[in-house]
N, C-alpha and C positions, 0 to 999 in steps of 0.2 A: 705643217703645223695644224692644219684643219682636221686631219684624221685623228691624231692623238687627242686633240681637244674634244672631239665628238665622242671618242671611246671613253675618255675620263668622265665626260658629262653623263654618258649612259650608265657608267658604273656608279657615279654619284647618285644619279636618279634611282638606280636599282636599290642602292643602300638606303636612300631616303624613303623609297616606297616600302622596303622591308621594315625600316624603323617605324614608318607611319602605320603599317599593318600591325606591327607589334604593339605600338601605343594604343591603336584601336582595340586590339585584342585584350590589352591590359585594362583599358577602360571598361570593355564589355565584361572582363573577368571581375573587375571591381563592382560593376553593376550587379553581376550575378551574385557576387559575395554579399553585397548589400541586401539584395533580395533574399538570399539564403539566410542572412542574419535576421532580416525582418521576419521571414517565415519561421526561423528557429525561435525568435523571440515570441512570436504569436503562439507557436507550439509550446514553448516553455511556459507562457502565461496560461495556456489551456491546460498544460500538464500540471502546473502549480494549482490551478483552480480545481482540477479533478483530484489532484493529490490532497488538497485541503478538504474536498468533500469526503474523500476516502478516509482521511485522518479524523474528520468529524464523526463519520460513521464508525471508524475503528474505536474512537474514544467512547462513542455511545455504546458500542458492543462491550468494551472493557468495563464501562460503568454498569451496564446491565449484568455482566458476569460477576463483578464485585458485589452488585446489589443482590444477585441471586445467592452468592456464597454467604453474604451477611444474613440474607433472609433464612437460608437453610440453617446457618449456625443459630440464628435467633429461634427458629422453629425447634431445632434440636434442643436448645437450652430450655425452651418453653415446655417441650415434651418431658425433658428430664425433671424440670421443676414440677410439672403436673404429676409425673409418676412419684416424685418424692413427696409432694403434698398428699397425693392419694394414699401412698404408703403410710405417711404420718397420720392421715385421717383414719385409715383403717386400723392402724395400731392404737390410735386414741380411742376409736369406737370400741375396739376389742377390749382395751383396758377398762373403758367406762362400763362396757357390758359385763366384764368379769367382776368389776367392783360392785356394780349394781346387783349382779347375781349373788355375789357373796353377801352383800347387805340384805338382799331378799332372803337368802338362805338363813342368815342369822335371824332375820325378822320372823321367817316362817318357823325356825326352830324355837324362837321365843314364843311365838303364838301357839305353836303345838304344845309347848310346855304349859302355857297358860290354859289352853284347851284341855290338855290332859289333866291339869289340876282341877279345872272346872268340871271335866267329865267325871272325875271321881265323885264330884258333888251331884252333878246332873248330866245326863247324856242327851238332853233335848237339843242343845245348841251346837253339838258337834257336826252334823251334816251341813248346817248353814255356814259355819266357819270354814269348813273345807271347800264349799262351793265358792265362797267369796275369795278365798286365797287362790283358787284355780282361775277365776275370772280375772283377778289382778295380774296374774302371771301371763295370761293370754294377751291382755291389753298392752302390757309393757313390751312383750315380744313383737306385737304388730307395729308398735311405734318405732322400734329399732329397725325392723325390716323396711319400713317406709322411708326412714332417713337414709339408709344405705342405698336404696333404689333411686332416690332423688339425686344423691351425690353422683352416682354412676351416670345418670342421664345428663347431668350438667357437664361432666367430663367429656362425654360423647359429643355434645353440642360444641364445646370448645375445639375439639379435634376437627370437626367438620368445618368450622369457621377457618381454621388454619389451612385446611386443604383447599378451600375456595380461594383464599388469598394467594396461596402458592400458584394455583392454576391461572389466576389473573396476571400475576407477574410473569409467568412463563409465556403467556400469550403476547404480552407487550414485548418481551425479549425476542420472540420469534418474528414479530412484525418489524422490529428494528433490524434484525439480521437479514430479513427478506429485502428491505429497502437497500441495505448495504450491498447485498449480492446483485440486485438489479443494477445499481450504479457501476459495479465492477464489470458486469456483463456488457453494459453499453460501452464502457471504455475498451473492453476486450474486442468487441465487434468493430469499433472504430479503428483500432490499431491493426486488426487483421485485414481490414478493407483498404488500408493505405497502399499506394503504388510501390512503396519501398519493399513490402513483403514479397512482391513478385520478383524483385531482383535478387533478394538475399535468401530466398527459400524458407522452408518451414522449420529448420533446425533451431532457429531462434526461439520458437514458441513451444519447444518440447516440455520445458518445466511448467510453463503456463497452462498448457493442455493437461498435463498430469495433475496440476493443482486444481484445475476446474473440474476434472472428472472425479476428484476425491471429494467434492462437495455434494452432500446428499440433500436435495431440496426438500425432501419430506421430513428431514430432521436436521436442521441447520446447526452446525458446530462453529462457535466463534473462532477457535484456533485454526480450522481449515479455511475459513473465509479470510482471515488475516494472512495465512500462507499464500492464498490465491492473489491477494493484493501485492504481496512482496514479489511474487513471481512475475506479475505484470510490470512492476517497476523495473526489474532486472531485464525483461525482454525489451522494453521500450529503450532502456539505456543502451543495450547492445545494438538495436536497430539504428539508433541515432549515430552510434560509432561507426557502423558499417556504411551508412549513407555518407558520412563525412569522409571516410576512407576512399569511397568511390570517387568523390569530388576531387580529392587530392591526387588520386591516380590519373584522372583525366588531365589535371594540370601538369603533372609530372611528364606525361606523354607529350604534351605540347612543348614544354620547355626542353625536353630531350631532343625533339625534332629541330627546334631552333638552335640548340647547341651543336647538333650535327651539321647543320647548314653553315654556321659560323666557325665551326671547329674550335670553339672556345667553351669555357665553363666546366666546372667540376661536377659531372653528373653522378660520379660514384657515391658521393656523400648522400645525395638525394635518394639514390637506389638503396643504399644501406639503410637509411631511415625508413624507406618504404617497406623493406623486408622485415624490419623490426616491428613496424606498426601492424603489418599483416599477420605476424606471429601471434599477436594478442590485440585484436581490434578493440577490446574493452579498456585498454590502457590509455587513459587520456593524455598522460605525459608523452607516450610514444607518438601519438597523433600530433601533439604540439611540436615535438622535435621534427617530425616529418614536414609539417607546414613551414617551420623555420628554415629547414634545409632548402625547400622550394623557394622561399623568399630570397635566400642568399644566392641561389642559382640564378634567379631572375635579375637580381641586382648586378651580378657578374656579367650577364649577357647584355644588359642595357649599357653598362660601363664599357664593355668591349665594342659594342656597336657605335657608341658615341666617339670613342677613341679612333675607330676605323674611319669614320666620316671626317674627323679633323685631319687625319693624315692624308686622305685622298682629296681634300679641297685644294684646287690650284691657286697659285699665288696671284693676287689681284694686280696684274701688270698689263699695261696697254700694249706692250710689245708682243705678248703671246695671246692676246685677245683676238680670236678669229671669228669666222662666221659659222653658223650652224644650219642644219637642214631645215627646210620648211616642215612644219608639223611637229618638230621636236618640243616636248612639253617643257624642257629647260631652256628654250630659246626665247629671248626677249623681243620687244616690239621693234628694236633697231636691227634685228637680224644677227645679233651677237649672243653668245651663251651668257646666261645669267651668272 
C-alpha cells in the first residue's frame, strides 16, 4: 500500500508542479502582455501625437498650397485686368488723340482758310500764324507722350509689387514645408533606430526610403512630402504587425510544447491561423484570429490539466492512508501523505 501511494503522490506532485509552472508562465505572459499593451499604448499615444503634428503640418502645407494657387489666380486675374485696363486706356488715348488730331486738323484748316483769306488782304501775319500753329501742335504732342509714359511707369510699379508679394508668400511656404520635412525626418530616424527593425529587416522601409529620396530639399514639393508621410505610416503599421506576429509565434511554440507533453489540445487550428497570419502580416483580422486560436488552445490545455488532476486524486480514506518518505514535499507533519 505504501509504494502505490508514494507513486501516486509523486505523479500528483508532478502534475501540480506542471500546473503551477503553467500558471506562473500564464501570469508572466499576462504581465508581458500588460507591459506590451502599455508600451503599445505609449507608442500609440506617441504615434498619435506625431501623426497629429504631421497632420497639422500637412494641413498647413495644404493651406499654403491653396493659398499659393489662390494667390496665383488672383495675380493672373490682376494681370489680365491690368492688361485689359491698359488696352482700354491705350485705345481710349488713341481715340482721344485721333479725335483731338481731327479737331486740330479741322481747326488748322479753318485757321488756314482764315489766314488765306487774310493773306489775300495782307501777307504780314502769315508767318506768325504758322509759327503759333506749329508751337501748339508740339505742346499737345508732348503732353500726350508724357501721359502715356506715366501710365506705363505706373503699370510697371504694380507688376513689381505683385512679384514681391509672390516671393514673400513662396518663402513662407518653403519654411512651412521645411518644418514639416524636419518633423518627418525625426520620426523616420526614430523608427529606423528601434530594435524591431533589426529583427524584421529593411524590406519594410523600401517605400519610405524611396519616398524620402524623392524629396528634393533645395525645392520642396508638398505632394512629395505628403507621400513621404504616408509611406512612414504604412511602414510603422507593418512593423507593428510583424512585432505582434513574433510575440504570437513565441506563445504558439510554448503552447505546442505543453500540448505535446500532455498529448492534449488541438494544435492544428493554431498552426493554421499562424500560417494565414504569416501570409499577410498586415491583415489585422488574421492576427486577431491567430491570437483567438491561441487563447482557445490555452483554455483547452488548462481544462485538460485540471481534469487530469481530479482523476488522479486518491480517495480520502483512512484505510489507504499510508506513510511517506522523509523529505517528500507532499508529506505532512504527521508522516502521512497530504
